[in-house]
C-alpha positions as CSV (number, residue, x, y, z in Angstrom):
1,M,-46.8,-39.2,65.5
2,M,-44.9,-36.1,63.9
3,N,-43.7,-32.8,65.6
4,I,-45.3,-29.8,64.0
5,S,-44.7,-26.2,64.8
6,I,-47.4,-23.9,63.9
7,I,-46.2,-20.3,63.4
8,G,-49.2,-18.1,64.0
9,S,-51.4,-17.8,67.1
10,G,-54.7,-16.9,65.2
11,S,-58.1,-18.6,64.7
12,F,-57.0,-20.9,61.7
13,G,-53.2,-21.6,62.9
14,T,-55.4,-22.5,66.7
15,A,-58.2,-24.6,64.4
16,L,-55.7,-26.4,62.8
17,S,-53.6,-27.5,65.9
18,I,-56.7,-29.2,67.2
19,V,-56.8,-31.4,63.6
20,L,-53.1,-32.2,63.6
21,N,-53.5,-33.2,67.7
22,D,-56.6,-35.4,66.7
23,N,-54.3,-37.4,64.3
24,G,-52.1,-37.7,67.3
25,H,-49.3,-35.1,66.3
26,D,-47.4,-33.0,68.9
27,V,-47.9,-29.6,68.0
28,L,-46.5,-26.4,69.5
29,I,-47.9,-23.1,68.6
30,Y,-45.8,-19.9,68.0
31,G,-47.2,-16.7,68.8
32,R,-45.9,-13.2,69.9
33,N,-48.8,-12.0,71.8
34,E,-47.8,-13.1,75.5
35,S,-51.3,-13.2,77.1
36,V,-52.7,-15.6,73.9
37,I,-49.6,-17.8,74.5
38,H,-50.2,-17.8,78.6
39,E,-53.7,-18.6,78.0
40,I,-53.3,-21.6,75.5
41,N,-50.7,-22.9,78.1
42,T,-52.6,-22.7,81.2
43,T,-56.8,-22.6,80.5
44,H,-55.9,-24.3,77.0
45,T,-58.2,-21.6,75.3
46,N,-57.6,-18.9,72.8
47,E,-60.9,-16.9,73.2
48,H,-59.8,-13.9,71.3
49,Y,-59.7,-16.1,68.3
50,L,-62.1,-19.0,69.0
51,K,-64.4,-18.0,71.5
52,S,-65.9,-21.1,73.6
53,I,-63.5,-24.0,72.1
54,T,-61.2,-25.9,74.5
55,L,-58.0,-27.3,73.3
56,N,-56.4,-30.4,74.3
57,S,-54.0,-30.1,76.7
58,N,-51.3,-31.6,74.6
59,I,-51.2,-28.6,72.5
60,K,-48.6,-26.5,73.6
61,A,-47.7,-22.8,73.0
62,T,-44.5,-20.4,73.0
63,T,-43.2,-16.9,72.0
64,D,-40.0,-18.3,71.8
65,L,-39.4,-18.5,67.7
66,D,-36.1,-20.4,68.0
67,K,-37.9,-23.1,70.4
68,A,-40.8,-23.4,67.6
69,L,-37.9,-24.0,64.8
70,N,-36.5,-25.9,66.8
71,N,-39.1,-28.7,67.9
72,S,-39.7,-29.7,64.2
73,E,-38.6,-29.3,60.4
74,I,-42.5,-29.1,59.4
75,L,-43.9,-25.4,59.9
76,L,-47.4,-24.3,59.3
77,L,-47.1,-20.9,58.6
78,S,-50.6,-19.0,59.6
79,V,-49.3,-15.4,59.8
80,P,-51.0,-12.4,58.1
81,S,-49.9,-11.9,55.0
82,K,-48.1,-8.9,55.6
83,A,-45.9,-10.4,58.2
84,L,-44.9,-13.2,56.5
85,R,-41.5,-11.7,54.7
86,S,-40.3,-10.9,57.9
87,V,-41.1,-13.9,59.6
88,C,-39.4,-16.0,56.6
89,E,-36.2,-14.0,56.8
90,L,-36.2,-15.0,60.6
91,I,-36.9,-18.9,59.8
92,D,-34.2,-18.3,57.1
93,Q,-31.8,-16.9,59.5
94,F,-32.2,-19.7,62.1
95,A,-31.8,-22.2,59.4
96,T,-28.5,-21.2,57.9
97,K,-27.4,-20.9,61.5
98,N,-28.5,-24.6,62.6
99,N,-28.1,-26.3,59.2
100,K,-31.5,-27.1,59.0
101,Q,-34.3,-27.6,56.5
102,F,-38.0,-27.3,57.0
103,K,-40.8,-28.6,55.1
104,I,-43.6,-25.6,54.5
105,I,-47.1,-25.3,54.4
106,H,-48.8,-22.4,54.7
107,V,-52.6,-21.3,54.9
108,I,-52.3,-17.6,54.0
109,K,-54.7,-16.3,51.7
110,G,-53.3,-12.8,50.4
111,I,-51.2,-11.0,47.9
112,E,-47.9,-9.0,48.7
113,K,-49.1,-5.6,47.6
114,E,-45.7,-4.2,47.2
115,T,-44.4,-7.0,45.1
116,L,-47.9,-8.3,44.1
117,M,-46.3,-12.0,44.6
118,T,-48.1,-14.7,46.0
119,M,-47.4,-16.0,49.4
120,S,-45.9,-19.0,48.0
121,K,-43.3,-17.0,46.1
122,V,-42.6,-14.7,49.0
123,I,-41.4,-17.4,51.0
124,Q,-39.4,-18.2,47.9
125,D,-38.4,-15.2,47.6
126,T,-37.1,-14.9,51.3
127,M,-35.7,-18.0,52.2
128,Q,-32.5,-19.8,50.4
129,H,-33.3,-22.6,48.5
130,Q,-31.1,-25.0,50.4
131,N,-33.0,-24.2,53.6
132,I,-36.8,-25.4,52.2
133,Q,-37.6,-28.8,51.6
134,G,-40.4,-27.9,49.9
135,I,-43.9,-25.5,49.7
136,T,-47.3,-26.5,50.0
137,V,-50.5,-24.3,50.5
138,L,-53.6,-25.6,51.9
139,S,-56.7,-23.8,51.0
140,G,-60.8,-24.2,50.7
141,P,-64.0,-23.5,52.5
142,S,-62.7,-23.9,56.1
143,H,-63.9,-21.4,58.6
144,A,-61.7,-21.8,61.8
145,E,-64.5,-21.5,63.9
146,E,-66.3,-24.9,62.3
147,V,-63.2,-26.8,62.0
148,A,-62.3,-26.4,65.4
149,L,-65.8,-27.8,66.5
150,R,-64.9,-30.6,64.2
151,K,-67.8,-30.2,61.4
152,P,-67.4,-31.8,58.3
153,T,-64.9,-29.7,56.0
154,T,-63.3,-30.4,52.8
155,V,-59.7,-28.5,51.3
156,T,-57.2,-28.9,49.0
157,V,-53.3,-28.9,49.3
158,A,-51.1,-28.0,46.3
159,S,-47.9,-28.3,45.7
160,K,-45.8,-28.7,42.2
161,N,-44.4,-32.0,44.0
162,K,-46.8,-34.8,44.2
163,D,-44.9,-36.6,47.1
164,E,-45.3,-33.3,49.3
165,A,-49.0,-32.7,48.7
166,E,-49.8,-36.1,49.4
167,F,-47.4,-35.9,52.6
168,F,-49.4,-33.0,54.0
169,Q,-52.4,-34.6,52.8
170,D,-51.8,-38.0,55.0
171,L,-50.9,-35.2,57.7
172,F,-54.2,-33.3,58.2
173,I,-56.7,-35.9,56.7
174,N,-59.3,-37.6,58.9
175,Q,-63.0,-38.1,59.2
176,N,-64.0,-34.7,59.7
177,F,-61.3,-33.0,57.5
178,R,-60.8,-34.3,54.2
179,V,-58.3,-33.2,51.9
180,Y,-57.8,-33.4,48.4
181,T,-54.4,-32.6,46.3
182,N,-53.8,-30.6,43.5
183,D,-50.6,-29.5,41.5
184,D,-51.8,-25.7,40.8
185,V,-50.2,-23.9,43.0
186,I,-50.7,-20.7,41.8
187,G,-54.3,-21.3,40.9
188,V,-55.0,-22.5,44.5
189,E,-53.2,-19.5,46.1
190,L,-55.2,-16.9,43.6
191,G,-58.5,-18.4,44.2
192,G,-58.5,-18.4,48.2
193,S,-56.8,-14.6,48.1
194,L,-58.9,-13.2,45.4
195,K,-62.2,-14.2,46.9
196,N,-61.7,-11.9,49.8
197,I,-62.5,-9.5,47.7
198,I,-65.8,-10.6,46.2
199,A,-66.8,-11.7,50.1
200,L,-66.1,-8.0,51.6
201,A,-68.2,-6.7,48.3
202,A,-70.9,-9.5,49.4
203,G,-71.3,-7.8,53.1
204,I,-71.7,-4.1,51.7
205,L,-74.5,-5.3,49.5
206,D,-75.9,-7.5,52.7
207,G,-75.7,-4.4,54.3
208,Y,-77.2,-2.2,51.8
209,D,-80.2,-4.6,51.6
210,M,-79.4,-5.3,47.9
211,G,-81.4,-8.6,47.8
212,D,-80.8,-12.3,46.8
213,N,-80.5,-11.9,43.3
214,A,-77.7,-9.1,43.6
215,K,-75.9,-11.7,45.6
216,A,-75.9,-14.7,43.1
217,A,-75.0,-11.9,40.3
218,L,-71.9,-10.9,42.5
219,I,-70.4,-14.3,43.4
220,T,-70.7,-15.5,39.9
221,R,-69.3,-12.3,37.9
222,G,-66.7,-12.5,40.8
223,L,-65.9,-16.0,39.6
224,A,-65.6,-14.6,36.3
225,E,-63.0,-11.7,37.5
226,I,-61.0,-14.4,39.3
227,S,-60.8,-17.0,36.6
228,R,-60.0,-14.4,33.8
229,L,-56.6,-12.7,36.4
230,G,-55.7,-16.4,37.3
231,K,-55.7,-17.1,33.5
232,S,-53.3,-14.4,32.9
233,L,-51.2,-15.6,35.3
234,G,-50.6,-19.0,34.6
235,A,-53.6,-20.8,36.7
236,N,-55.9,-24.0,35.6
237,P,-59.4,-22.5,34.9
238,L,-60.9,-25.6,36.2
239,T,-59.2,-25.2,39.6
240,F,-61.5,-21.9,39.9
241,L,-64.3,-24.5,39.8
242,G,-63.0,-26.5,42.7
243,L,-62.3,-26.0,46.4
244,S,-60.1,-23.1,46.6
245,G,-61.8,-21.2,44.1
246,V,-66.1,-21.6,44.0
247,G,-66.1,-23.5,47.1
248,D,-64.3,-21.1,49.2
249,L,-66.0,-18.4,47.3
250,I,-69.5,-19.5,48.6
251,V,-68.8,-20.2,52.1
252,T,-66.9,-16.6,52.5
253,C,-69.8,-14.6,50.9
254,T,-72.3,-16.2,52.7
255,S,-71.4,-16.6,56.3
256,T,-71.0,-14.2,59.0
257,H,-67.8,-15.8,60.4
258,S,-66.3,-14.5,57.3
259,R,-64.1,-11.3,58.6
260,N,-64.0,-10.2,54.9
261,W,-67.8,-9.9,54.7
262,R,-68.0,-8.2,57.9
263,F,-66.0,-5.9,57.1
264,G,-67.9,-4.9,54.2
265,Y,-71.2,-5.0,56.1
266,G,-69.4,-2.7,58.6
267,L,-68.8,-0.3,55.9
268,S,-72.0,-0.2,54.4
269,K,-73.4,0.8,58.1
270,G,-71.1,4.1,57.7
271,K,-68.0,2.7,59.8
272,T,-64.4,3.9,58.6
273,K,-61.9,1.1,58.0
274,D,-60.5,1.8,61.4
275,E,-63.4,1.6,63.3
276,V,-64.1,-1.6,61.5
277,L,-60.9,-2.9,61.9
278,G,-60.8,-2.1,65.4
279,E,-64.2,-3.9,66.4
280,L,-62.8,-7.3,64.8
281,G,-59.4,-7.0,65.9
282,M,-58.0,-9.4,63.6
283,A,-56.3,-9.2,59.9
284,V,-58.7,-8.6,56.9
285,E,-56.5,-9.8,53.9
286,G,-59.2,-8.8,51.7
287,L,-58.0,-4.9,52.2
288,N,-54.5,-5.9,51.0
289,T,-56.0,-8.2,48.6
290,I,-57.9,-5.5,46.6
291,E,-55.0,-3.4,46.6
292,A,-53.0,-5.8,45.2
293,A,-55.5,-7.7,42.7
294,Y,-56.5,-3.8,41.3
295,K,-52.5,-3.4,40.6
296,L,-52.3,-6.7,38.6
297,S,-55.5,-5.9,36.8
298,Q,-54.0,-2.7,35.7
299,T,-50.8,-4.2,34.8
300,H,-51.8,-7.2,32.7
301,Q,-54.6,-5.1,31.4
302,I,-57.6,-7.9,32.8
303,D,-61.0,-6.5,33.0
304,M,-62.1,-6.6,36.4
305,P,-65.2,-4.0,36.8
306,I,-66.1,-5.6,40.9
307,T,-62.7,-5.6,41.8
308,S,-62.2,-2.1,40.4
309,T,-65.0,-0.5,41.8
310,L,-64.6,-1.8,45.1
311,Y,-61.2,-0.2,45.4
312,K,-62.6,3.1,44.3
313,F,-65.1,2.9,47.2
314,I,-63.0,1.9,49.9
315,F,-59.8,3.8,49.0
316,E,-60.9,6.9,46.9
317,Q,-64.3,7.1,48.7
318,L,-66.6,7.0,45.7
319,D,-70.0,7.2,46.6
320,K,-72.8,4.2,46.7
321,E,-74.7,5.8,44.1
322,T,-71.9,6.2,41.3
323,C,-70.4,2.5,42.2
324,F,-74.0,0.7,41.6
325,D,-73.9,2.8,38.3
326,L,-70.7,1.8,37.6
327,L,-71.5,-1.5,37.7
328,M,-74.7,-1.7,36.5
329,N,-74.8,0.4,33.6
330,R,-71.7,-0.7,32.0
331,K,-71.3,-0.9,28.2
332,R,-73.7,-4.0,26.8
333,T,-71.2,-6.9,26.3
334,T,-71.6,-11.1,26.6
335,E,-71.0,-13.6,29.4
336,E,-67.6,-14.7,29.3
């Protein structure tokens, strides 16, 4: 049994607390929302993020970050991408003050739009080297709702250090939650982040009732865009054919569990960004990722027609008809 602190009390962090608790580990969840933390500790539920799920009473929660950081040298970071840098600054200050070194795994699927850094790079950029024992990323087709119900789920943990990857593989793996290892950190992170763009577009397509043919084309050509950008940033193209690539892409584009899909679907019904976000009540990582990926495609001169058209639809209010014309009537080319 190990002590593990989960930084973030949202849906996926809470779902993974169930996995870790099932494996016999002592789990403490940190969150800033006092009502959520009180609910976890008293009724052993987190209804806002995971409806109709009961947590084991062994799973505890706190609003005291120092308590969570004192609890363990193993941290699972599960916060919105836009909050990661500020959270890591606090962790780094604590580590320096208390001469502590953390082994970190994160499950955040995003790109920092200001710096265009992946989440692992944000952690490295924010925390001092001596305060980090290692950084690993967990990604793959894993809706929190199904993980919490112990439905069969398979993911990848990626680290440049083989021992670190295998450490977290052993920490999480059980009969319901199968874990593979990978050393392509950038590929695993980009696959998990960029698929949110395509899922958002899938929600729009479904909302406009464009059909199965269009959905299949979107997923396939979306994967091509992800692979092109990933390869230009140093990823192994084969990674995008794995769980953190096509696996996550399929589940996020075809399930109503996906908040990115639901966000796109809401937009197709004429709602504003703020209206849909208010209804969801949770972060939609695809929004920031569209901006970041659009900037990356411009910087690296990578052809990403779906991403660029979606960017214009959401942020420049380009009308639906023009957007579809941009995609369907592009210059003829070969399939690559």
